[in-house]
C-alpha positions in Angstrom: -28.5 13.5 -88.6 -28.8 10.4 -86.4 -32.1 9.2 -85.0 -32.2 6.4 -82.3 -35.0 4.0 -81.6 -34.5 2.7 -78.1 -36.9 0.0 -76.9 -37.4 0.6 -73.1 -39.7 -2.4 -72.8 -41.5 -4.8 -75.0 -44.3 -2.2 -75.4 -42.6 1.2 -75.2 -39.9 2.8 -77.2 -37.9 6.0 -76.7 -37.0 8.1 -79.8 -34.0 10.4 -79.7 -32.5 12.7 -82.3 -28.9 13.8 -82.2 -28.9 17.5 -81.4 -27.0 19.5 -84.0 -25.6 22.8 -82.6 -27.1 25.9 -84.2 -24.6 27.6 -86.5 -25.9 30.8 -88.0 -25.0 31.7 -91.6 -22.7 34.8 -92.2 -24.7 37.9 -91.4 -27.6 36.0 -89.9 -28.8 36.8 -86.4 -29.3 34.1 -83.9 -33.0 33.3 -83.4 -34.5 34.8 -80.2 -35.8 31.4 -79.1 -32.4 29.8 -79.3 -31.0 32.7 -77.2 -33.8 32.4 -74.6 -33.3 28.7 -74.2 -29.6 29.0 -73.7 -30.1 31.9 -71.3 -32.6 29.9 -69.3 -30.3 26.8 -69.2 -27.4 28.9 -68.0 -29.5 30.6 -65.3 -30.9 27.3 -64.1 -27.4 25.8 -63.9 -26.3 28.7 -61.8 -29.3 28.2 -59.4 -28.3 24.6 -59.0 -24.9 25.5 -57.8 -26.3 27.5 -54.9 -25.5 26.0 -51.5 -28.9 26.9 -49.9 -31.8 29.4 -50.1 -34.7 29.7 -52.5 -32.6 29.1 -55.6 -31.5 25.7 -54.3 -35.1 24.8 -53.3 -36.4 25.9 -56.6 -34.0 23.8 -58.6 -34.7 20.8 -56.4 -38.4 20.8 -56.8 -38.1 22.0 -60.4 -36.0 18.9 -61.3 -38.6 16.7 -59.6 -41.2 18.2 -61.9 -39.0 17.7 -65.0 -38.8 14.0 -64.1 -42.6 13.8 -64.4 -42.7 15.2 -67.9 -43.3 12.2 -70.2 -40.2 10.8 -71.8 -42.0 10.8 -75.1 -42.2 14.6 -74.9 -38.4 14.9 -74.3 -37.7 12.6 -77.2 -39.8 14.6 -79.7 -38.2 17.8 -78.4 -34.8 16.5 -79.5 -35.9 17.0 -83.1 -35.5 20.4 -84.8 -38.9 22.1 -85.1 -40.7 21.9 -88.4 -40.5 25.5 -89.2 -40.9 26.7 -92.9 -37.2 27.4 -93.2 -36.3 24.0 -91.6 -38.6 22.1 -93.9 -37.2 23.9 -97.0 -33.7 23.0 -95.9 -34.7 19.3 -95.4 -36.4 19.1 -98.8 -33.2 20.3 -100.4 -31.7 17.0 -99.4 -28.7 18.6 -97.7 -29.4 16.7 -94.5 -29.2 12.9 -94.3 -31.3 11.0 -91.8 -30.1 7.7 -90.4 -32.2 5.7 -87.9 -30.3 3.3 -85.7 -32.1 0.6 -83.7 -31.3 -2.8 -82.0 -32.9 -5.2 -84.6 -32.7 -8.3 -82.4 -34.9 -6.5 -79.7 -37.4 -5.2 -82.3 -38.3 -8.4 -84.0 -41.7 -8.2 -85.7 -41.7 -4.4 -85.5 -41.0 -2.2 -88.5 -38.7 0.7 -87.7 -40.3 2.9 -90.3 -43.9 2.2 -89.1 -42.8 2.8 -85.5 -41.3 6.2 -86.5 -44.6 7.2 -88.1 -46.5 6.2 -85.0 -44.2 8.0 -82.6 -44.4 11.1 -84.9 -48.1 11.4 -84.9 -49.7 9.7 -81.8 -49.1 12.7 -79.5 -49.6 15.6 -81.8 -53.2 16.3 -80.7 -52.1 16.2 -77.0 -49.2 18.6 -77.5 -51.3 21.0 -79.6 -54.0 21.1 -76.9 -51.6 21.4 -74.0 -49.6 24.1 -75.8 -52.6 26.4 -76.1 -53.8 25.5 -72.5 -50.4 26.5 -71.1 -50.3 29.7 -73.2 -53.8 30.6 -71.8 -52.4 30.4 -68.3 -49.7 33.0 -68.9 -51.9 36.1 -68.5 -53.4 34.7 -65.3 -49.9 34.3 -63.7 -48.6 37.8 -64.5 -49.9 39.3 -61.2 -47.5 36.9 -59.3 -44.7 39.2 -60.4 -45.8 41.6 -57.7 -44.4 39.2 -55.1 -41.0 40.8 -54.0 -37.6 39.1 -54.3 -38.8 35.7 -55.7 -39.2 35.5 -59.5 -42.6 34.9 -61.0 -42.3 31.1 -60.9 -45.8 30.2 -62.1 -45.3 32.5 -65.2 -42.0 31.0 -66.1 -43.3 27.4 -65.5 -46.2 27.9 -68.0 -43.9 29.7 -70.4 -41.6 26.7 -70.3 -44.5 24.2 -70.7 -45.8 26.3 -73.7 -42.4 26.2 -75.4 -41.9 22.5 -74.5 -45.2 21.4 -76.0 -44.5 23.6 -79.1 -41.1 21.8 -79.6 -42.6 18.4 -79.1 -45.5 19.2 -81.5 -43.3 20.6 -84.2 -40.5 18.1 -83.6 -43.1 15.4 -84.3 -44.2 17.2 -87.4 -40.6 17.2 -88.7 -40.3 13.5 -88.0 -43.7 12.9 -89.8 -42.5 14.9 -92.8 -39.2 13.0 -93.3 -40.8 9.6 -92.7 -43.6 10.3 -95.2 -41.1 11.4 -97.8 -38.9 8.3 -97.2 -35.9 10.3 -96.1 -35.0 8.1 -93.2 -32.6 5.3 -93.7 -33.2 2.6 -91.0 -30.2 0.6 -89.9 -30.0 -2.4 -87.6 -27.2 -1.6 -85.2 -25.0 -4.4 -84.0 -23.5 -2.2 -81.3 -26.9 -1.6 -79.8 -27.8 -5.3 -79.9 -24.6 -6.0 -77.9 -25.2 -3.3 -75.4 -28.8 -4.3 -74.8 -27.8 -7.9 -74.3 -24.9 -7.0 -72.1 -27.2 -4.9 -69.9 -29.6 -7.8 -69.3 -26.8 -10.3 -68.8 -24.6 -8.3 -66.4 -25.6 -6.8 -63.0 -23.8 -3.4 -63.4 -22.2 -0.9 -65.7 -18.7 -1.9 -64.5 -19.4 -5.6 -65.1 -20.4 -4.8 -68.7 -17.2 -2.9 -69.3 -15.0 -5.7 -67.9 -16.8 -8.5 -69.8 -16.3 -9.5 -73.4 -18.9 -8.4 -76.0 -22.0 -10.8 -76.2 -21.9 -13.0 -79.2 -24.9 -14.0 -81.4 -25.8 -16.9 -79.1 -25.9 -14.6 -76.1 -28.0 -12.1 -77.9 -30.5 -14.7 -79.1 -30.7 -16.2 -75.6 -31.6 -12.9 -74.0 -34.1 -12.0 -76.7 -35.8 -15.4 -76.3 -36.0 -15.0 -72.5 -37.6 -11.6 -72.9 -40.1 -13.0 -75.5 -41.0 -16.0 -73.2 -41.5 -13.7 -70.2 -43.8 -11.4 -72.2 -45.8 -14.4 -73.6 -46.1 -16.3 -70.4 -47.0 -13.4 -68.1 -48.7 -11.5 -70.9 -47.1 -8.4 -69.4 -44.6 -5.7 -70.2 -40.9 -6.7 -69.9 -38.2 -4.1 -69.4 -35.4 -4.4 -72.0 -33.1 -1.6 -71.1 -31.5 -0.9 -67.7 -31.2 2.7 -66.5 -27.5 2.4 -65.7 -26.9 1.1 -69.3 -27.9 4.5 -70.7 -24.4 5.9 -70.1 -22.8 3.0 -72.0 -25.1 3.5 -75.0 -24.5 7.3 -74.9 -20.7 6.8 -74.7 -20.8 4.3 -77.6 -22.3 6.9 -79.9 -20.5 9.9 -78.4 -23.8 11.5 -77.3 -23.4 12.4 -73.6 -26.8 14.2 -73.5 -28.6 11.0 -74.5 -27.8 9.4 -71.1 -30.2 11.4 -69.1 -33.0 10.8 -71.7 -32.5 7.1 -71.4 -32.4 7.1 -67.6 -35.6 9.2 -67.4 -37.4 7.0 -69.8 -36.4 3.8 -68.0 -37.4 5.2 -64.6 -40.9 6.3 -65.9 -41.5 2.9 -67.6 -40.4 0.9 -64.6 -42.7 3.0 -62.3 -45.6 2.6 -64.7 -45.1 -1.2 -64.8 -44.9 -1.3 -61.0 -48.1 0.7 -60.7 -49.9 -1.6 -63.1 -48.7 -4.7 -61.3 -49.9 -3.2 -58.0 -53.3 -2.4 -59.4 -53.5 -5.9 -60.8 -52.7 -7.4 -57.4 -55.2 -5.2 -55.7 -57.9 -6.2 -58.2 -57.1 -9.9 -57.6 -57.3 -9.4 -53.9 -60.6 -7.6 -54.1 -61.9 -10.3 -56.4 -60.8 -13.0 -54.1 -62.3 -11.3 -51.1 -65.6 -10.9 -53.0 -65.6 -14.6 -53.9 -65.0 -15.6 -50.3 -67.8 -13.3 -49.1 -70.1 -14.8 -51.7 -69.3 -18.3 -50.7 -69.8 -17.5 -47.0 -73.3 -16.0 -47.8 -74.1 -19.2 -49.7 -73.1 -21.3 -46.8 -75.3 -19.2 -44.4 -78.2 -19.5 -46.8 -77.9 -23.3 -46.9 -77.8 -23.5 -43.1 
């Protein structure tokens, strides 16, 4: 099973686990949760195909809400949940865990330590949010009395309950395998090249048409990012949103593309917001200083 550490910026990293299709053993029934998730995905896809009406509106606003769910949650949800059966299967040693990461863009950071941090830092949040969402389910049941339109609030909180559950227990599985030293971390040359190409070239097509970056190119890009981070003492974006497809294609994981694009968009928006707040604070500080100076001049007169 492949795990990917994808630095989005100099401070934030996306984790993603290759999804393994569920294959039941002979005579074993498919878990109800697996069936429900597939059924919901199929229904949602059908709603998205609607030309107009409440189904189209629902999927539009629903997808906007999905974009606001933190990328960290989506990343942890990509791991199988740490159920008793899953942990027993893992402990048998039948599953190998390989963690790929761009070593040149993670200098000074241990992949193993980062995995442990990502596995545990949000567990308390997801546990609390899971129970909060579950507590909202009985409250939303009366909305089922509204004719024609489905009980959207109920389904939303049911989704959030399940989502937090998957993130919580996905994190616990990651914690389990890292604590037992089951993850083999590997510096990926392919990822180094794709990261560097994404920062050197202006578009996806330009990267495809150009030759692969060499060691000198990679070192140059890494050095520039490090200098920007030191000089400005701020977060520097390392991964372009449009580069997600190239990385996903390189590892034959089409579903990873949307995870990267979502994470990059959230990190970029967060950086912009922080920069705007910093500019506003400086403007307020400057205005306060000018007012203070003006008062001093009036006092002297």
